[in-house]
VOTI-455541 format. One record per residue (C-alpha): residue number from 1; x, y, z. Coordinates in Angstrom, 1 decimal. Example, Ala and Ser with C-alpha at 12.3 -4.5 7.8 and 13.67 -1.06 7.14 Angstrom:
2
ATOM_1_12.3_-4.5_7.8 $
ATOM_2_13.7_-1.1_7.1 $
//
This chain:
365
ATOM_1_5.6_-11.4_19.5 $
ATOM_2_4.8_-7.8_18.4 $
ATOM_3_2.1_-5.8_20.2 $
ATOM_4_-0.5_-3.8_18.3 $
ATOM_5_1.4_-0.5_18.4 $
ATOM_6_4.5_-2.2_17.1 $
ATOM_7_2.5_-3.8_14.3 $
ATOM_8_1.2_-0.3_13.3 $
ATOM_9_4.7_1.0_13.3 $
ATOM_10_5.9_-2.0_11.4 $
ATOM_11_3.3_-1.6_8.7 $
ATOM_12_4.0_2.1_8.1 $
ATOM_13_7.8_1.6_8.3 $
ATOM_14_7.7_-1.4_5.9 $
ATOM_15_5.7_0.5_3.3 $
ATOM_16_7.8_3.8_3.6 $
ATOM_17_11.2_2.0_3.6 $
ATOM_18_10.1_-0.2_0.8 $
ATOM_19_8.9_2.8_-1.2 $
ATOM_20_12.1_4.8_-0.6 $
ATOM_21_14.5_1.9_-1.4 $
ATOM_22_12.6_0.7_-4.4 $
ATOM_23_12.0_4.1_-6.1 $
ATOM_24_15.5_4.7_-7.5 $
ATOM_25_15.3_1.4_-9.6 $
ATOM_26_11.6_1.6_-10.5 $
ATOM_27_11.0_0.3_-14.0 $
ATOM_28_14.4_-1.5_-14.2 $
ATOM_29_14.6_-5.2_-14.9 $
ATOM_30_16.1_-7.4_-12.2 $
ATOM_31_19.0_-8.0_-14.5 $
ATOM_32_19.8_-4.3_-14.7 $
ATOM_33_19.6_-4.0_-10.9 $
ATOM_34_21.9_-7.0_-10.5 $
ATOM_35_24.5_-5.7_-13.0 $
ATOM_36_24.6_-2.2_-11.3 $
ATOM_37_24.3_-3.1_-7.6 $
ATOM_38_24.6_-6.8_-7.2 $
ATOM_39_21.9_-6.8_-4.5 $
ATOM_40_20.5_-3.4_-3.7 $
ATOM_41_20.3_-3.1_0.1 $
ATOM_42_20.5_0.6_0.7 $
ATOM_43_18.7_3.8_-0.1 $
ATOM_44_20.0_6.0_-3.0 $
ATOM_45_19.8_9.6_-4.3 $
ATOM_46_17.4_9.6_-7.2 $
ATOM_47_15.1_11.5_-9.6 $
ATOM_48_11.7_10.2_-10.0 $
ATOM_49_11.0_9.0_-13.6 $
ATOM_50_7.3_10.0_-13.5 $
ATOM_51_7.2_13.6_-12.3 $
ATOM_52_9.7_14.9_-14.9 $
ATOM_53_11.3_17.4_-12.5 $
ATOM_54_14.9_18.0_-11.8 $
ATOM_55_14.6_17.5_-8.0 $
ATOM_56_17.2_15.2_-6.7 $
ATOM_57_15.6_13.3_-3.8 $
ATOM_58_17.9_12.6_-0.9 $
ATOM_59_18.3_8.9_0.1 $
ATOM_60_15.2_7.8_2.0 $
ATOM_61_12.7_10.0_0.2 $
ATOM_62_9.4_8.3_-0.5 $
ATOM_63_7.3_8.9_-3.6 $
ATOM_64_3.8_9.4_-4.9 $
ATOM_65_2.2_6.3_-3.4 $
ATOM_66_3.3_7.3_0.1 $
ATOM_67_1.9_10.8_-0.5 $
ATOM_68_-1.5_9.2_-1.0 $
ATOM_69_-1.0_7.0_2.0 $
ATOM_70_-0.2_10.0_4.1 $
ATOM_71_-3.4_11.7_3.0 $
ATOM_72_-5.5_8.7_4.0 $
ATOM_73_-3.7_8.6_7.4 $
ATOM_74_-4.3_12.3_8.0 $
ATOM_75_-8.0_11.9_7.3 $
ATOM_76_-8.2_9.0_9.7 $
ATOM_77_-6.2_10.8_12.4 $
ATOM_78_-8.3_13.9_12.0 $
ATOM_79_-11.6_12.0_12.2 $
ATOM_80_-10.4_9.6_14.9 $
ATOM_81_-12.4_6.9_13.1 $
ATOM_82_-12.9_5.0_9.8 $
ATOM_83_-13.3_7.3_6.9 $
ATOM_84_-15.2_7.5_3.6 $
ATOM_85_-14.3_9.1_0.3 $
ATOM_86_-15.8_12.5_1.4 $
ATOM_87_-13.4_12.6_4.4 $
ATOM_88_-10.4_11.9_2.1 $
ATOM_89_-11.4_14.5_-0.5 $
ATOM_90_-11.9_17.1_2.2 $
ATOM_91_-8.3_16.4_3.3 $
ATOM_92_-7.1_16.9_-0.3 $
ATOM_93_-8.9_20.2_-0.5 $
ATOM_94_-7.3_21.5_2.7 $
ATOM_95_-3.8_20.1_2.4 $
ATOM_96_-2.8_19.8_-1.3 $
ATOM_97_-1.1_22.3_-3.5 $
ATOM_98_-0.8_21.6_-7.2 $
ATOM_99_2.5_23.4_-7.3 $
ATOM_100_4.0_21.0_-4.7 $
ATOM_101_2.2_18.0_-6.2 $
ATOM_102_4.2_18.4_-9.4 $
ATOM_103_7.2_17.2_-7.5 $
ATOM_104_5.8_14.3_-5.5 $
ATOM_105_2.6_13.1_-7.2 $
ATOM_106_1.3_12.0_-10.6 $
ATOM_107_-0.5_14.2_-13.1 $
ATOM_108_-3.7_12.3_-12.6 $
ATOM_109_-3.5_13.2_-8.8 $
ATOM_110_-3.5_16.9_-9.8 $
ATOM_111_-6.5_16.3_-12.1 $
ATOM_112_-8.4_14.6_-9.4 $
ATOM_113_-7.8_17.6_-7.0 $
ATOM_114_-9.0_20.0_-9.7 $
ATOM_115_-12.1_18.0_-10.4 $
ATOM_116_-12.8_17.9_-6.7 $
ATOM_117_-12.3_21.7_-6.4 $
ATOM_118_-14.7_22.1_-9.4 $
ATOM_119_-17.4_20.2_-7.4 $
ATOM_120_-17.3_16.7_-8.8 $
ATOM_121_-18.7_14.4_-6.2 $
ATOM_122_-16.0_12.2_-4.5 $
ATOM_123_-18.1_9.1_-5.3 $
ATOM_124_-17.7_9.9_-9.0 $
ATOM_125_-14.0_10.7_-9.2 $
ATOM_126_-12.8_7.2_-9.8 $
ATOM_127_-14.9_7.0_-13.0 $
ATOM_128_-12.7_9.8_-14.4 $
ATOM_129_-9.3_8.2_-13.8 $
ATOM_130_-7.9_6.8_-17.0 $
ATOM_131_-5.8_4.2_-15.2 $
ATOM_132_-8.5_2.5_-13.1 $
ATOM_133_-6.9_-0.9_-12.9 $
ATOM_134_-3.6_0.1_-11.4 $
ATOM_135_-2.2_-0.8_-8.0 $
ATOM_136_-2.9_2.8_-6.8 $
ATOM_137_-5.4_1.7_-4.1 $
ATOM_138_-3.6_-1.4_-2.7 $
ATOM_139_-0.2_0.2_-2.4 $
ATOM_140_-1.4_3.4_-0.8 $
ATOM_141_-4.2_2.4_1.7 $
ATOM_142_-2.4_0.6_4.5 $
ATOM_143_-4.1_3.0_7.1 $
ATOM_144_-7.5_1.5_6.1 $
ATOM_145_-6.3_-1.9_7.2 $
ATOM_146_-4.8_-0.5_10.4 $
ATOM_147_-7.9_1.5_11.6 $
ATOM_148_-9.8_-1.8_11.0 $
ATOM_149_-7.2_-3.9_12.8 $
ATOM_150_-8.5_-7.4_13.5 $
ATOM_151_-11.6_-6.8_11.3 $
ATOM_152_-10.9_-7.8_7.7 $
ATOM_153_-14.6_-7.4_6.7 $
ATOM_154_-14.6_-3.7_7.5 $
ATOM_155_-11.2_-3.2_6.0 $
ATOM_156_-12.4_-4.6_2.7 $
ATOM_157_-15.6_-2.5_2.8 $
ATOM_158_-13.7_0.7_3.6 $
ATOM_159_-11.4_0.0_0.7 $
ATOM_160_-14.3_0.1_-1.7 $
ATOM_161_-15.7_3.2_-0.1 $
ATOM_162_-12.4_5.2_0.0 $
ATOM_163_-10.8_3.7_-3.1 $
ATOM_164_-13.6_4.9_-5.4 $
ATOM_165_-11.7_8.2_-5.7 $
ATOM_166_-9.0_6.3_-7.6 $
ATOM_167_-10.9_3.5_-9.4 $
ATOM_168_-14.4_2.8_-10.8 $
ATOM_169_-16.8_1.0_-8.5 $
ATOM_170_-16.6_-2.7_-9.1 $
ATOM_171_-13.2_-2.6_-10.7 $
ATOM_172_-10.6_-5.4_-10.2 $
ATOM_173_-8.3_-2.8_-8.7 $
ATOM_174_-10.7_-2.3_-5.8 $
ATOM_175_-11.0_-6.0_-5.3 $
ATOM_176_-7.2_-6.3_-5.2 $
ATOM_177_-7.1_-3.4_-2.7 $
ATOM_178_-9.8_-4.9_-0.6 $
ATOM_179_-8.2_-8.3_-0.2 $
ATOM_180_-4.9_-6.7_0.5 $
ATOM_181_-6.3_-4.4_3.3 $
ATOM_182_-8.2_-7.3_4.7 $
ATOM_183_-4.9_-9.1_5.0 $
ATOM_184_-3.3_-6.1_6.8 $
ATOM_185_-6.3_-6.1_9.2 $
ATOM_186_-5.8_-9.8_9.8 $
ATOM_187_-2.0_-9.4_10.3 $
ATOM_188_-2.7_-7.0_13.2 $
ATOM_189_-4.3_-9.8_15.2 $
ATOM_190_-2.1_-11.1_18.0 $
ATOM_191_-2.6_-14.7_16.9 $
ATOM_192_-2.1_-14.0_13.2 $
ATOM_193_0.3_-16.1_11.1 $
ATOM_194_1.5_-16.1_7.6 $
ATOM_195_-1.0_-18.8_6.8 $
ATOM_196_-4.0_-17.0_8.4 $
ATOM_197_-3.1_-13.8_6.5 $
ATOM_198_-2.9_-15.6_3.2 $
ATOM_199_-6.1_-17.4_3.9 $
ATOM_200_-7.9_-14.0_4.3 $
ATOM_201_-6.6_-12.9_0.9 $
ATOM_202_-8.2_-15.9_-0.7 $
ATOM_203_-11.4_-15.4_1.2 $
ATOM_204_-11.8_-11.9_0.0 $
ATOM_205_-10.7_-12.5_-3.6 $
ATOM_206_-14.3_-12.1_-4.8 $
ATOM_207_-15.5_-9.7_-2.2 $
ATOM_208_-18.7_-7.9_-3.3 $
ATOM_209_-19.3_-10.1_-6.2 $
ATOM_210_-23.0_-9.8_-5.8 $
ATOM_211_-23.9_-9.1_-9.5 $
ATOM_212_-23.2_-12.6_-10.8 $
ATOM_213_-19.8_-11.6_-12.2 $
ATOM_214_-18.0_-14.6_-10.7 $
ATOM_215_-16.9_-15.9_-14.1 $
ATOM_216_-15.5_-12.5_-14.9 $
ATOM_217_-13.5_-12.2_-11.7 $
ATOM_218_-12.5_-15.9_-11.2 $
ATOM_219_-9.1_-14.9_-12.5 $
ATOM_220_-8.4_-13.1_-9.2 $
ATOM_221_-8.7_-16.2_-7.2 $
ATOM_222_-6.8_-18.2_-9.8 $
ATOM_223_-3.9_-15.7_-9.9 $
ATOM_224_-3.8_-15.7_-6.1 $
ATOM_225_-3.6_-19.5_-6.0 $
ATOM_226_-0.9_-19.5_-8.6 $
ATOM_227_1.1_-16.8_-6.9 $
ATOM_228_0.9_-18.3_-3.5 $
ATOM_229_2.0_-21.6_-4.8 $
ATOM_230_5.1_-19.9_-6.3 $
ATOM_231_5.7_-18.1_-3.0 $
ATOM_232_5.6_-21.3_-1.0 $
ATOM_233_7.7_-23.4_-3.4 $
ATOM_234_10.4_-20.8_-4.4 $
ATOM_235_12.1_-19.7_-1.2 $
ATOM_236_15.1_-18.2_-3.1 $
ATOM_237_14.3_-14.6_-4.5 $
ATOM_238_16.1_-15.3_-7.8 $
ATOM_239_14.0_-18.4_-8.5 $
ATOM_240_10.8_-16.6_-7.5 $
ATOM_241_11.4_-13.5_-9.7 $
ATOM_242_12.4_-15.6_-12.7 $
ATOM_243_9.1_-17.6_-12.3 $
ATOM_244_7.1_-14.3_-12.3 $
ATOM_245_9.1_-12.9_-15.2 $
ATOM_246_7.9_-15.7_-17.4 $
ATOM_247_4.3_-14.5_-16.7 $
ATOM_248_4.7_-10.7_-16.4 $
ATOM_249_7.0_-9.0_-18.8 $
ATOM_250_7.0_-6.2_-21.4 $
ATOM_251_4.5_-3.3_-21.2 $
ATOM_252_7.2_-0.7_-21.8 $
ATOM_253_5.1_1.2_-24.3 $
ATOM_254_1.9_1.1_-22.2 $
ATOM_255_1.4_3.8_-19.6 $
ATOM_256_2.1_2.2_-16.2 $
ATOM_257_2.5_-1.1_-18.0 $
ATOM_258_4.2_-2.8_-14.9 $
ATOM_259_1.9_-1.3_-12.3 $
ATOM_260_-1.4_-3.2_-12.7 $
ATOM_261_-2.9_-4.4_-9.4 $
ATOM_262_-3.1_-7.9_-10.6 $
ATOM_263_0.7_-8.1_-11.2 $
ATOM_264_1.9_-6.1_-8.2 $
ATOM_265_-0.4_-7.5_-5.5 $
ATOM_266_0.2_-11.1_-6.5 $
ATOM_267_3.9_-10.6_-6.5 $
ATOM_268_3.8_-8.8_-3.1 $
ATOM_269_1.8_-11.7_-1.6 $
ATOM_270_4.1_-14.3_-3.0 $
ATOM_271_7.1_-12.4_-1.6 $
ATOM_272_5.4_-12.2_1.8 $
ATOM_273_4.9_-16.0_1.7 $
ATOM_274_8.4_-16.8_0.4 $
ATOM_275_10.1_-14.7_3.1 $
ATOM_276_7.6_-16.0_5.8 $
ATOM_277_6.5_-12.5_6.7 $
ATOM_278_10.0_-11.2_7.5 $
ATOM_279_9.8_-7.5_6.7 $
ATOM_280_13.5_-6.9_6.1 $
ATOM_281_13.7_-9.9_3.7 $
ATOM_282_10.5_-8.9_2.0 $
ATOM_283_11.7_-5.4_1.3 $
ATOM_284_15.0_-6.5_-0.1 $
ATOM_285_13.4_-9.2_-2.2 $
ATOM_286_10.9_-6.8_-3.6 $
ATOM_287_13.4_-4.0_-4.3 $
ATOM_288_15.6_-6.4_-6.3 $
ATOM_289_12.6_-7.9_-8.2 $
ATOM_290_12.5_-5.4_-11.0 $
ATOM_291_9.6_-3.6_-12.7 $
ATOM_292_7.4_-1.6_-10.3 $
ATOM_293_9.8_-2.0_-7.4 $
ATOM_294_8.6_0.8_-5.1 $
ATOM_295_5.0_-0.3_-5.2 $
ATOM_296_6.0_-3.9_-4.8 $
ATOM_297_8.2_-3.2_-1.8 $
ATOM_298_5.5_-1.0_-0.1 $
ATOM_299_3.0_-3.9_-0.4 $
ATOM_300_5.3_-6.7_0.6 $
ATOM_301_7.1_-4.7_3.4 $
ATOM_302_3.9_-3.1_4.7 $
ATOM_303_2.1_-6.4_5.1 $
ATOM_304_5.1_-8.1_6.7 $
ATOM_305_5.6_-5.2_9.0 $
ATOM_306_2.0_-5.4_10.1 $
ATOM_307_2.5_-9.1_11.0 $
ATOM_308_5.9_-9.1_12.7 $
ATOM_309_6.3_-5.4_13.8 $
ATOM_310_9.0_-2.9_13.3 $
ATOM_311_11.6_-4.7_15.4 $
ATOM_312_12.9_-6.7_12.4 $
ATOM_313_13.3_-3.6_10.2 $
ATOM_314_16.8_-2.0_10.6 $
ATOM_315_16.5_1.1_12.7 $
ATOM_316_19.0_2.9_10.4 $
ATOM_317_16.6_2.4_7.5 $
ATOM_318_13.7_4.0_9.5 $
ATOM_319_15.9_6.9_10.7 $
ATOM_320_17.0_7.6_7.1 $
ATOM_321_13.5_7.8_5.9 $
ATOM_322_12.5_10.0_8.8 $
ATOM_323_15.4_12.4_8.1 $
ATOM_324_14.4_12.6_4.4 $
ATOM_325_10.8_13.3_5.4 $
ATOM_326_11.9_16.1_7.7 $
ATOM_327_13.9_17.7_4.8 $
ATOM_328_11.2_17.1_2.2 $
ATOM_329_9.9_20.5_0.9 $
ATOM_330_7.1_19.0_-1.2 $
ATOM_331_5.4_16.4_1.0 $
ATOM_332_1.9_17.0_2.2 $
ATOM_333_3.0_16.4_5.9 $
ATOM_334_6.2_15.7_7.7 $
ATOM_335_5.1_13.3_10.4 $
ATOM_336_7.7_10.6_11.1 $
ATOM_337_7.0_6.9_10.7 $
ATOM_338_6.4_6.6_14.5 $
ATOM_339_4.2_9.7_14.6 $
ATOM_340_2.1_8.5_11.8 $
ATOM_341_1.7_5.0_13.4 $
ATOM_342_1.0_6.5_16.8 $
ATOM_343_-1.7_8.8_15.3 $
ATOM_344_-3.4_5.9_13.6 $
ATOM_345_-3.2_3.8_16.8 $
ATOM_346_-4.7_6.6_18.8 $
ATOM_347_-7.6_6.8_16.3 $
ATOM_348_-8.0_3.0_16.6 $
ATOM_349_-8.2_3.2_20.4 $
ATOM_350_-10.8_6.0_20.2 $
ATOM_351_-12.8_3.9_17.8 $
ATOM_352_-12.8_1.0_20.2 $
ATOM_353_-13.9_3.1_23.1 $
ATOM_354_-16.7_4.4_21.0 $
ATOM_355_-17.8_0.9_20.1 $
ATOM_356_-17.6_-0.1_23.8 $
ATOM_357_-19.8_2.8_24.8 $
ATOM_358_-22.3_1.8_22.2 $
ATOM_359_-22.3_-1.9_23.3 $
ATOM_360_-22.7_-0.9_26.9 $
ATOM_361_-25.6_1.4_26.1 $
ATOM_362_-27.4_-1.0_23.9 $
ATOM_363_-26.8_-4.1_26.0 $
ATOM_364_-28.5_-2.4_29.0 $
ATOM_365_-31.7_-2.2_26.9 $
//
């Protein structure tokens, strides 16, 4: 059974390894991946198909989603506590350079930074993003689940607070992110199981639905139920991905047509269920699933890693990602997987001590 530190390492490792292994085949169909590689089970040299630069990324190099995750992690480590959107934007203003972002992040990330520099309030930034229903929040915000380890309610709340820089308030994208980070927080509990993690996702499917929008957002719960049924009845990756392809296909002529939160999060949770939370199997299944493979593998691998720890992720995968990070001239920081996880764990411990002091003080009254 993994201890809490190992769960933190597993979550970060699962998301980074999944990102790095899935990025070279992002946007491919599973048939294309199969024809080229059989089963892709290693990291490759690649060029990113979004940033339009000629930079060849060494095997193990992560992509834009992990750059966002690193910024959230940095803000938490600096604050030694839960963060809000102002903390995150302050980290952007200090650490980001548009010249470097061209190589590792999306154009809308650069626009967000420029708007923040121009004085747009962090609480308003998400309203300006033209792609507000994407998986951007869910696939990048694992540290929000970790700093709230064992506390799904706070993880969901913080997802709405921090995620508003990437998506409008009340968007379905924030709800998908909230239920995912609630699941990460649940997975960090010592007694957590695959079943308890999936139950939390269903419980938070309509989180913050206080405006009578239930009929509008019922599809989130329905999609979850459908996806988890697929995950528990299709244990073979090929059968699972074929079942999803009958529902999610096309979108080639729509910007980010395969990257909507509703598609990627449901797939990630189904893979988590089908592989029974095994991070190695979850990463490999997601990488060979086709469509938005890097986001999918970061979601499935990060959640499985939080549940079962880093011990089931091959050390050579972790070492390769760490080496690529050390060589990366464009990343916003070069902390290794372990250094990132240890920094988040240290912040979590400080948060607990602060809460204990508060309880001791107030209980004495």
